[in-house]
N, C-alpha and C positions, 0 to 999 in steps of 0.2 A: 536374638537368634530367629531366623526365618523358619516357620513351621508350615504344616499343611494349610492352616487357616490363612496365613499370609499369602501363600501361593494362590489360594482360591480367590482372595480379595484382589490379588494382582491381575488375575484373568478377568475378573469383573470390571476392573478399572481400565485395563489396557485397550480393549476394543472401543469403548466410547471415546477414549482419549485420542486415539489415532484417527477415528472417524471424524471427530469434531475438528481436529487440526486440519485435516485434509479438506473438509467441506468449507470451513471458514476461510482458509487460504484460497481455495478455488473460487469462492464467491467474490472475495475481494479482488482477486486477479481478473475475473471475468468482467466485473464492473469497471475496473481500470482499463482493461484491454479494449473495450469499445471506445473509450475516450482517446486512448493512444492511437488506435487505427484512424480515427477522425483527424487527430492532430498530425500524424505522419502523412496522410493523404493530402491534407490541406497545405502542408509544407513542401509536398512533392518529393518526399524522401523514399528510400527503399522500404518495402513492407517488412523485410527481415529484421530491421532495427527494432520493431515492436517486441520481438522475443528477447532481445538483449535488454530492453528497458524493463520488461516484466521480470526478467531474472534478477535485475538489480533491486526490484521492489520486494522480492521474496523475504529477505531478512526482516524488513519492516513489518510486513503482514504476519510473518510467523511469530514475531515478538508480541503482536497484538492478539493473536489467536491462542497463545499458550495459556494465559490466565483463564479464558473462557473454557478452553478444552479441559484444563485441570478441574475447574469447578463443576462442569457438567459430568465429567467422569466420576467424580466423588459422589455427587448427588444421585446419579442414576444407579451406581453400584450399591450404595447403602439403602436407597429406596427399594431396590429389588430385594435386598435382604429383609427389609422391614415388611413389605407387602406380602412376601412369602412366609412370614413368621420365622424366618431363620435368625433374625436379629434377637428375638426373644429366647430362642434355644441357645444361641451363643452366649448372651449375657447371663442367662440362668446357670450356665456351666462355670461361671466365675471369671469370664473374660470381660474386662471393663471396656467402656466406649473409647477411652483414651488409648487402650492397647490396640483397638481396631484401627487407629489412625497411624500405626507404625508405617505401613506400606504407603499411604498417601503422603506422609512426611518425607519418606525416602524419595518418592517420586518428585515431590516439591523441591527437594534439594537438588536433584539432577536437573530439573527444568529451570531452577534458579541459576545454576551454573551456565546452562545453555543461553538463558535470557541475558545474563551478564556478558557473555561472549558476543551475543548478537548486538545488543544496544550499546555496549561499551567499545567494541572494536570492529565488528563487521559492518554494521549499519552505517557508520560515518563514511566508510570508503564506498559502499554501494550507493549511497545517496549522492556522493560526489560524481560517481560514474554515471548515474542517471541524469544529473543536471548537465554533465558534459555531453551526453547524447542529445539532450534537448537543445543545447547551444549549437551543436554541429548541424542539427536539422534546420534550425532557423538560419544559420549562416550559409548552408549549402555545402558544408565541408564533407558530408557523407555521400556526395555525388547525387544531388537532387535531380530527379527525373524531369525531362522537358515535357510539359503538358501539351497534349495535342490540341491544336486550334487556338493556342494562346502564344503571345510574344514572350520569349524567354531571354533574359539578359545574362550573357556569360561575360562577366567583367563589365567595365564601363564602356567599351568600344565595340561590342559585338551584340547584335540582336538577331534572334533566330525564331522562325515560326515553322511548325510542322503540321501538315494537314492529316496525315495518317501514319500510324505506327503498327508494324507487324513483326511477328516472330520475337516477341519479348523486347522490342526496341532495336533489334539488329537491322531491320529494314525500314527506312523512313521514306515517305512519299510526300509530294507537294511541298517542296522546301523553298523557303525564302530566307536569305541571309543579307544582313546589312552590317558592314564592318568599316571601321575607321583606322587607317594605318598611322604609324608614328609620324610620318611626314605630312599628315593632314589630308591625304587622298582618301576618297570614299569608294568602297567596293560594294556593289549590289549584285547578288547572285540569285537566280531562280533555277531550280533543277527538278526533274521528274522524281528522282529518288537519290538516296545517299545512305551512308553508314559511317559510324565512328570507328576509328582504328587506333590502337595504342602505338606509341613510339618509344624510342630508347630514353627520351627525356620524360620523367614523370610529371613535369609541369606543362607538357604540350601533348595534345591529341590531334590526330589527323582526321579531318572531315572529308571523306571521298564522295564527290558528287558525280552523277551521271545524267547525260542528256539535258543540258541546260544552257542558259545565257548568262553572260557576265558583263556588267557595265562598270567601267573604271573611270572615275572623274578625278581630275587633278585638284591640287590645293586651291588654285584660283578659279576653278570651275570653267575655265576657258577651253580646256582639253578634255575630251571624252572619247573613250574607246568602247566598242561593242564587240564582244566575241561570243561565238557559239562553240560548245565543246561536247565531246562524247564522254570525257572523263576529266575531272579537275580535282586536285588535292588542295584542300584549304587547311593550313595549320591553325589551330585554335589554342591560344594561351589560356590555361586554366587560371581563374582568378585566385589571388592570394587571400587566405582566410585568417581572420584574427585568432590568435591562440586563446584557448580557454583559460580562465583565471586559475590561480593556484588554489589548492585545497586549504580550507580553514577560514575563508572569508565569512562563512556562516558557522555559527556555533553548533548547528546540527551535524556538521561535517568533522567535528573534533572528537577524538576518542576521550575516554574518561581521564587518563593521565594528562592529556592536552587541555581538557577543561579545567582540571585542578591547577595546572600551571597558569592558564589564562586568568583565572579569578584572583590569583596572587601576584600577577605581573604588574609592576608599577608603571610600565610603559603603555598599558592598555587604558582605554577610556573607561570612565565609570559605567557607562551603558554596556560596554562589552563585558565588564566584570560581572555585572548583575545578570546578564543573559547567560553567561557561562555558569555562574553559581546556581541559577534557577534550573537549567537543564541538567546539571550534574546531580542535584538532589532528586530531580524528577526521575532520572534513570535509576538511581539507587532505590527509590520507592517502587519502581516497576519490578525490581528483583525481590524486595522485601515482602511485597504483597502476596507472593506465592506461598510463603510460610503461614499466612493467615487463612488462605482459602480452604484448607482441610477442615478447620473449625467451622467456617461458614457453610461448607457443603454438608457436613454432618448435622448441623443445626437445622438445615432446611430440607434434609432428605427424608426424615421420618415423619410420615403423616399420622393423624390420629387413628385409633383402632377402628376397624371396619370402615375405613375410608381409603380409597385408592387414588385420590386426587393428586395430580402432578403439578399443582400450583407452586410447589417449592422450586421447581426448575425455573419457571418464569420469574418468581420472586428473586432467585439468586442472580439471574442474568441482569434484572433491573438494578439490583443493589450494586453489582460490580460495574455496570455501565455508568450509573450515576456517580459512583466514587471516581471512576476514571475521568469523567467530565469535570468533577470538582478539582482533581489533581491538575488537569490541564489548565483550568481557570486560575488556579493558584500559581502555576508557573508563569502565566502572563502577568499576574499581579506582582510577583517577585521580580520579574524582568523590568517592570516599571518603577521598582523601588518602593512599593507600598509597605513592605515588611521584609525581613530577612527570609531567604529561601528556605532555610532550615526550619523556621517556624511554620511557614505557610504549607510546606509539604509534609512535615512529620506530625504536626498536630492533627490534621484530618486522617492521616494514616493511623495514629494512635486511637482516634475515635472509631474508625472502621475496625481495627483489631479488637478493641474492647467489646464492641457490639457483636462481633463474630464469636468471641470467647463466651460472651453471655448467652448467645443462642445455643452454643454447644453445652454449656453448663445446665441450661434448662432441659435439654434432652437427656444428658448423662446422669445428672444428680438430683433431678426434681421429679417427683411422682405426679402424674397427672397428664393433662393435655399438653402436647408439645407446642412451641411457639407458632409453627405453621398452621396449627389448628385454628387459632384465632383469625388468621388471614382467610382461611377457608370458610369459616362461619360468616365473616364479614362479606366475603364474595357471594356466598349463597343468599344472604339477606338482601344484598343489593340486587341480585338477579330476581328474587321474588318480587321486590318492589317495582323493578322495571317491568316485569310481566303484568303486575296489577295496573300499571299506568298504560301499558300498550293494549291490554285486552279490550277496554271500552272503545278505543279507536278502531280495532278490528271488527267489533260488532257493528259499529256504525257503517263501516265500509260494506259489510255484508248486506245490511238492511238497504243501503243506498243502491246496491246492485240489484 
């Protein structure tokens, strides 16, 4: 039953959780956005496609940020209770440390459902859509822009060069066109300005040119005609683009049920089965780890008495990041067939879970210094030793000056 204490803890947890999720997602998106802008500009595609690609990356980054957000919210909320001596007042009134984890576990269950939905069903489709946009950018199917001052090839038989572009590409100046017709004749056009116009045929655009010259040479090069024009309409056939592959060629684009079917499909290669099994267990571990984080957060949140060090926050992030790297490395090993995926994923998870529960038991059922106190004392000792080593060098520099 939710009481006033649970609502108080909920308020303490909610703010850092939302802030951490937003900040982590924004940082990851900003880092990726700079690369995507560079990629889109280099490929000559429309800048608006960057926002579509970033939108397809949100499920992946949100799934990565949820464990960090839950851990930081638990550590910061219980650390605030401990530093303000509220934790002592709560536990002395008969409320156990395990009872205080009711709200974090309810939140972990909700976030586990969200993570399962993201990594199991949403992320495969968003990743496929992201790769589809990358493919279309490279192939030019998104309507790649013509770069000013460079030769652009529209299909195999038309070359175009523009000296200047104004009004968002609607008015082009200094135009050179070199085209080859189906009968082998060659058309060379220069014009002062021009613009592209749409037609009823989606595969053809009309390039309207103004104030220019046209040179038409026959197939045998013996006949040549030179024309001057005030306006000339040149139909341009849009190049045919290769269709993007079907979803599922990569195991990261498969949903959880599809991964389960793939690893048991006799028609699949042994390599495909191993990759599907490795990724299947990796995604399940991503969900299961959320139920361990409340124990880890509580174990690292409470500092020693008369100590307000926030080293537990840093230690928790390091532990979670290291475990995540180990899990990814185990996924690669199981994909190579070194050992079964169930063993390589769930054994490290069991070790991580047991260590987190041990940290919690040290705080909840053991009298004395909490586990984070040893880390703090070790850090203070190392800091003092570093100061002793640095002090003589500082004195020598002062004497030298």
